[in-house]
N, C-alpha and C positions, 0 to 999 in steps of 0.2 A: 491490540493494547487494549485489553478489556478486564475486567474484573478480577481475577485471581492475583497471582503473582505480578508485580508492576511489569508492564510492558509486554503482556503477553499477546494483545490483540486490540484492533479497533476496527469495526466494520458497521454497516447500516443494520443488519440484522441482529444480531447479537454479538471473536476471531476465535504445536507439539513439541513435542520435544525436539531439541536442535540436534541435527547431526552434524553440527559445526565441527565437534571435535572428532567425528567418526568418517565424516564423507568429504573427501576434496573434490574439487571442481577439476573436471578435465578440461581440456583446450576447446572442448565444445560448448562450453559455456562462454567463451569469448566470442565476440562478433564473427561469424563465419562468412566465408565468400559465397558459398552456396545456401540457398534458403528453400524451405519447402514452399509449395503453392500456397498452403494457409498461411504462412509468415508472409510472403509476399503481399497477399491480398491484404493482410492486417497492416503492413507497413504503408500501403498506398492509402488506406483508410486513415490510419494514424497521421499521415502527413497533412491530411486536411482538417482534422478535430483536435489532434494533441500536438501539433506543430513538430511532427517527425521525433517522437519520444525514443524511438528505437536508435537514434543515431546520437543521442545526447553524450555519449561517453561516460567515464568516470567521474565521481566527485569525491574530493578528500572531504573527511569528517574527523572529529577528535578521537573516534574509534578506530580509524584505519581509511583504506580507500574503498568507497562503495561505487557498485555498478548494478544499475538496474537492467537485468537480462530477460527479455520477453520469454514468457513461458512457452515451453514446448511440451506436449502432453505426453509424447512417447518417452521423453526424456525426464520429466519433473513430475509426473503424476504421482508416483509412489512417494516421493519426498513429501509433497503437499498434503496428500492423503494422511500420511503419519502425523504430520503437524496439526491437522484439522481433528484428529482422533485425541490428541492430548486433552485432557479434562478442562485445563485452563484456558485452552483455546475454544473449545467445543461448547463451553457455557456461554459464549457471546456470538461466535459465528455460526453456530447451530448447523454444522455441516459434517458431524461425526457420522461414521458409517462406513460402508465399502467403497473402494475406489470410483464406483460408478457414480456416487454422490458428489464427489469432488469434481469428477470429470464433466458432469453436467453443468455444474457450477462454472468451470473453466469455459466449457465449449460455448456457452451463451455469449461469452466475452470475445472469444477467439472467432466466431463465426457471426458476430454483431456487426455493427456500423462503424466500430472503431472509436466510440464515445467512452469506452472503459478499456484499459489495457492491464491485463495481469502480469506481474513480473516478479522474478527472483530477486532478492536484495543479496548481492554477492558481495561479502565483506572480506579484502585481502584474499581474494581467490576462493572463499568459502560460501557456499549458500546458506544462509541462516535467517532469512526473513522473507516474506511474502507481502508484495505490495499490489494494490489495484490504484492507478492513477485514473481519473475519470473527469468528465465534464459535468460539473456539477450544475450548470445552467441548463443542460440537456437531459438532466435525470429527474425522476420522480421527487427527489428531494426538493427540487426547485419550487415544488407546490407548496411547501412548508417553510420557506424563508423569503426575504426580498432578494432573490437572485439578481446578479449583474452578469452581462456577456462575458464569457470566458472564465467564470469562476471554475477553479479546478479542485476537485476533491481527492482525499487521498485515504485508503484503507490498508491498515498494516498490521502483521502480526510478527512477533518475533519469536522463532521457531523453538528456542531450548531454554530451559530454566537458568542455565549458566550465564545467559545474556540478559536476563530480566533483573530489575531491580538494582541495578549498578550504573545507570546512566546511558547505557547503550541504546536503547529505544528514543530517548530524547535526541542523542547526537544523530542519530537515522533520520529522525522527523525533522530536525533542523535542516540537515543536508539536503534531503530530497525537497522540502518545501522551498528552499534556495534555489536548488537545480531547476525547480519548475518555474519560478519567478524569473530566473536567468535566461530560459529557453523559451518562455512563453511571454513576449512583450506585450501582448494585449491582455494578459491576465493580471488584475490588480490585487488578488487575494487568492490564497489556498485555505480550503474548506476541510473540516472533519466532523464528525458527528459521533462519538464514542456514547456508549450508554452512560447516562447520568449516573447509575449506581457504580460504574466502574472507576473509583476514585483514582488508582494508580495510572489508568489511563489518561484521565483528564489532567492529572498531575503532570504525565509527561509530555503532554502537549503544552501545557504551561511553561514547563521549563525549556521546551523547544522554541518558544517565541510567539505561541499562539496565545490569543486572548479569548476569555470566555465571552460569547456574545448573547446566547439565550438559551433558554429551555424550549425543545422543540418536540411535540408530538408527533412520532413516526409510527408507522405500522410495526407492532411488536414490541416497541419500547419508548421511553422519554429519554431523549438524547441532549447532551451537551453541544450546542454548536460552538465549534472552536474555529477561530479565524486567524490567519497569518497574513498581515497586511503588507503590501509592497512599501507603502510609505513609512510603515514603523519597522520594518524589518532589521534595521540597522540600530534600533532603540531598545528592541526587546529580545 
């Protein structure tokens, strides 16, 4: 959720075209019995830092039924690379270029310590968005705001123009932030830091129940710190 058409992207650096209407998920995007060694390691780490995100299951929202499916490079790289090369996304995520650029970004998380988990947002069986759920209190972001233990951050891009500017992004953000609060009892709030210049993104977070907390100077941008509080989730 960043700058151009509403709900394109939101990410700490600066977030394509949707294949939602062209590419259907096969059953391999559903939880599989067999997992790769890489996925198994990620799940083990995730259990400790993000309370087993891989097993949270689907979440209903006003746009349909959403599932966060952990990224597998061999299956998802071409799709995510295409999204990253959409001008509306590239303007803020700054990951346009060949597949190797996206691969390096994903690899850093997939081979990391589990503090950031990249996922496809699969809506009614169709991959149409990309999420990163991360431990904000363990992220460099924590140097720039008064972090609390178990603060959880979210980065998101909506892949296609057909899904932007009509409330889908806000519906996904509300659903995912509720999903995090439901499954991370130690987490008291969900955070995001879209570029302050990305008015559509900031608006989408506000519509999803986040509140504007502060302007924050981050490397490469001035961000709007957006917070969804557990205590206020039923009111906003």
